[in-house]
C-alpha positions as CSV (number, residue, x, y, z in Angstrom):
1,M,15.2,-37.3,12.4
2,S,13.5,-40.6,10.8
3,F,14.8,-42.5,8.6
4,L,11.9,-42.6,6.3
5,T,11.0,-39.6,4.7
6,E,7.4,-38.0,5.2
7,Q,6.5,-39.5,1.7
8,E,8.0,-42.9,2.3
9,Q,6.1,-43.0,5.3
10,D,2.6,-41.8,3.6
11,L,3.4,-44.7,1.1
12,V,3.8,-47.2,4.4
13,T,0.5,-46.0,6.1
14,S,-1.7,-46.2,2.6
15,A,-0.4,-49.6,2.0
16,I,-1.8,-50.3,5.9
17,A,-5.2,-48.7,5.0
18,D,-5.4,-50.7,1.8
19,A,-4.7,-54.2,3.5
20,E,-7.1,-53.4,6.5
21,K,-9.5,-53.3,3.8
22,L,-9.7,-56.7,3.0
23,T,-9.4,-58.1,6.4
24,S,-10.7,-57.3,10.3
25,G,-7.2,-57.6,11.3
26,E,-4.8,-54.9,12.5
27,I,-1.6,-54.6,11.1
28,R,1.1,-52.0,12.8
29,I,4.8,-51.4,11.6
30,A,7.0,-50.7,14.8
31,V,10.8,-49.1,13.8
32,E,14.0,-48.5,15.8
33,K,17.3,-48.0,15.4
34,H,18.6,-50.9,16.8
35,C,17.8,-54.2,18.5
36,N,19.5,-55.8,21.5
37,G,18.8,-59.7,21.2
38,E,16.6,-61.0,19.1
39,A,14.0,-59.4,17.2
40,F,10.9,-61.6,17.9
41,D,11.6,-61.0,21.4
42,R,11.3,-57.2,21.1
43,A,8.6,-57.3,18.9
44,T,6.8,-59.7,21.1
45,A,7.6,-56.9,24.2
46,Y,6.2,-54.0,21.9
47,F,3.2,-56.0,20.7
48,T,1.5,-55.5,24.1
49,K,3.3,-52.2,25.2
50,L,1.4,-50.8,21.8
51,G,-2.0,-52.9,22.8
52,M,-1.7,-54.9,19.9
53,D,-3.3,-58.0,22.0
54,K,-6.6,-56.1,22.8
55,T,-8.0,-56.1,19.4
56,S,-11.7,-57.9,19.6
57,L,-10.6,-60.8,17.3
58,H,-6.8,-60.9,18.9
59,N,-6.2,-60.7,14.8
60,G,-3.5,-58.0,15.1
61,V,-0.2,-58.1,13.4
62,L,2.9,-56.3,14.3
63,I,6.3,-55.9,11.6
64,Y,8.6,-54.8,14.0
65,L,12.0,-53.8,12.0
66,A,15.4,-52.6,13.7
67,Y,16.9,-51.0,10.6
68,N,20.4,-50.3,11.8
69,D,21.1,-53.4,12.8
70,H,19.2,-54.9,9.9
71,K,16.6,-57.5,11.8
72,F,12.9,-57.6,11.7
73,A,10.1,-59.8,12.6
74,I,6.5,-60.5,12.5
75,I,4.2,-61.3,14.8
76,G,0.7,-62.0,15.0
77,D,-1.8,-62.5,17.8
78,R,-3.2,-65.5,19.2
79,G,-6.6,-65.4,17.3
80,I,-4.4,-65.7,14.2
81,N,-2.1,-68.4,15.7
82,R,-4.5,-70.7,16.5
83,V,-5.6,-71.0,12.9
84,V,-2.9,-70.7,10.5
85,P,0.6,-73.0,10.4
86,P,3.7,-71.8,12.0
87,D,5.2,-71.1,8.6
88,F,2.2,-68.8,8.5
89,W,4.6,-65.9,8.0
90,E,7.5,-67.2,6.6
91,T,7.0,-66.7,3.0
92,T,6.2,-62.7,3.7
93,Q,9.6,-62.6,5.7
94,V,11.2,-63.8,2.2
95,A,9.6,-61.3,0.2
96,M,10.6,-58.6,2.7
97,K,14.4,-59.8,2.9
98,A,14.5,-59.5,-0.9
99,H,13.9,-56.0,-0.8
100,F,15.7,-55.0,2.4
101,A,18.8,-56.7,0.6
102,G,18.3,-54.6,-2.1
103,D,18.1,-51.7,0.6
104,N,14.5,-50.6,-0.3
105,I,13.0,-50.3,2.9
106,V,10.0,-49.2,2.0
107,N,9.2,-51.6,-0.8
108,G,10.1,-54.2,1.5
109,L,7.7,-52.6,4.5
110,I,5.0,-52.4,1.8
111,A,5.3,-56.2,0.5
112,G,5.0,-57.2,4.0
113,I,1.9,-55.4,4.5
114,R,0.3,-56.1,1.5
115,L,1.1,-60.1,2.1
116,A,0.1,-59.9,5.7
117,G,-3.3,-58.5,4.8
118,E,-3.6,-60.9,1.6
119,K,-3.1,-63.6,4.1
120,L,-5.4,-62.4,6.8
121,A,-8.0,-61.9,4.4
122,I,-8.3,-65.8,4.2
123,H,-8.7,-66.2,7.6
124,F,-10.1,-62.9,8.9
125,P,-12.0,-61.4,6.0
126,H,-13.2,-57.4,6.3
127,R,-17.1,-57.8,7.4
128,N,-19.5,-54.8,7.3
129,G,-19.1,-53.1,10.8
130,D,-15.3,-53.7,11.1
131,I,-13.9,-50.9,12.4
132,N,-10.2,-49.5,12.8
133,E,-8.8,-50.7,16.0
134,L,-5.6,-49.3,15.9
135,P,-3.8,-46.3,13.9
136,N,-2.4,-47.2,11.0
137,D,0.8,-44.8,11.5
138,I,4.6,-46.1,11.7
139,I,5.2,-46.0,15.4
140,F,9.2,-44.6,15.5
141,M,10.2,-47.2,19.1
142,D,13.2,-44.7,19.5
143,K,10.9,-41.7,20.4
144,K,10.2,-40.5,24.3
145,E,6.7,-42.0,24.7
146,F,7.9,-45.3,24.1
147,N,11.4,-45.5,26.3
C-alpha cells in the first residue's frame, strides 16, 4: 500500500509534465518509507540506479523522500552542477520543507517540482525536438524490483 493516493500521484506526475514543458531537464520523484543514513547519499545511489545519469544533457533532477523518517534530498546531474552555484537547490528545499512541516507532502513535492522546473529552464530551456527521456511516474523504491 502506498502512502499517496492515486489522485495524489496523478497531481505529482502532472506537475512533472508541466515543469518539463519549460526545460529539457528531467525531473523524477523517488520515495520510500525509511532511509538509513543521509538522504543525500541515498538519493545519489538511486540517481544512478534509476539511470538518471544517462540523459543526453546530463540535466536530470531527483527529488528523494523517505516519508516515515522525514528526510529528503534534491540532486542534479553533472550538467546542472557545472553551471549552477552550490546552493542552487537551497530555496527549493526551503519551500518544500515548509509544506512538509505542515504535513502536506503532495504540495511539498509539487512545490519542489515547479521550482526545479523554473530553475532548470534558466540553464536548460525547452528546445524544439526535446523528448521526455525518463518516465514521469513516482518511483516507489520499496517495491521488489528496486531491492
